[in-house]
C-alpha positions in Angstrom: 0.0 0.0 0.0 1.5 3.3 -1.1 1.9 6.2 1.3 -0.7 8.8 0.7 1.7 11.4 -0.8 2.8 8.8 -3.4 -0.5 7.3 -4.4 -0.9 9.5 -7.5 2.6 8.7 -8.6 2.2 4.9 -8.2 -1.1 5.1 -10.2 0.4 7.2 -12.9 0.9 5.9 -16.5 4.5 7.0 -16.3 5.3 4.7 -13.3 3.3 1.8 -14.7 5.1 1.9 -18.0 8.5 2.4 -16.3 7.9 -0.4 -13.9 6.7 -2.8 -16.6 9.6 -2.0 -18.9 12.2 -2.3 -16.2 10.8 -5.6 -14.9 10.8 -7.0 -18.4 14.5 -5.8 -18.9 15.6 -8.0 -16.1 13.5 -11.0 -17.0 10.9 -10.4 -14.3 13.2 -12.0 -11.8 14.4 -11.0 -8.4 17.8 -9.4 -8.9 18.9 -10.1 -5.3 18.0 -13.8 -5.5 19.5 -14.1 -9.0 22.8 -12.6 -7.6 22.8 -15.6 -5.2 22.1 -18.2 -7.9 18.4 -18.5 -7.3 15.7 -18.0 -9.9 12.7 -16.3 -8.2 10.0 -14.3 -9.9 10.0 -10.6 -8.9 6.9 -9.1 -7.3 8.0 -5.5 -6.7 10.1 -2.9 -8.5 11.8 -1.3 -5.6 13.3 2.3 -5.4 16.8 2.1 -4.0 16.6 5.8 -3.0 13.2 5.7 -1.2 10.4 7.9 -2.5 9.7 10.8 -0.1 7.5 13.9 -0.2 10.6 15.9 -1.1 11.6 13.8 -4.2 8.2 12.4 -5.4 8.2 14.9 -8.4 11.8 14.2 -9.3 12.0 11.8 -12.3 15.7 11.2 -11.7 14.6 9.5 -8.5 11.2 8.0 -9.4 11.7 6.9 -12.9 15.4 6.4 -13.4 16.3 2.8 -14.0 19.5 3.2 -12.1 17.4 3.7 -9.0 15.2 0.6 -9.5 15.6 -3.0 -8.5 13.3 -5.9 -9.1 12.8 -8.0 -6.0 10.6 -10.7 -4.6 8.5 -10.1 -1.5 11.0 -11.8 0.8 13.9 -9.6 -0.4 11.7 -6.5 -0.2 10.8 -7.2 3.4 14.5 -7.7 4.1 15.4 -4.4 2.5 12.8 -2.7 4.7 14.0 -4.6 7.8 11.1 -7.0 7.9 8.9 -4.3 9.3 5.2 -4.9 9.6 3.0 -2.8 7.3 -0.1 -3.6 9.2 -1.4 -4.4 12.7 -4.5 -6.3 13.9 -6.6 -4.8 16.6 -8.3 -6.7 19.4 -11.4 -7.3 17.2 -9.3 -8.8 14.4 -9.5 -5.8 12.1 -6.5 -5.1 9.9 -5.1 -1.5 10.1 -2.4 -0.6 7.6 0.5 1.4 8.8 1.6 4.1 6.4 
């Protein structure tokens, strides 16, 4: 789930086209797993320099292939320190942490 300030960017045609083309260029495989000799499909195109409110409108950060990396969900969680992106309250309702 994208942070609120980044929602428009992640829904943009420019990002969708960039993400698709980049993923295809690396065979739709997790680049980190591949570097370790494993062939694992990629689920996410990750920004190495994280998107922030300050750089969200800078295409040299958001759309530059040098700042992108295809990763699987496991590797993406490791990149972000395996942090939870949701919590469950006492009634079993899921609340996303932005």
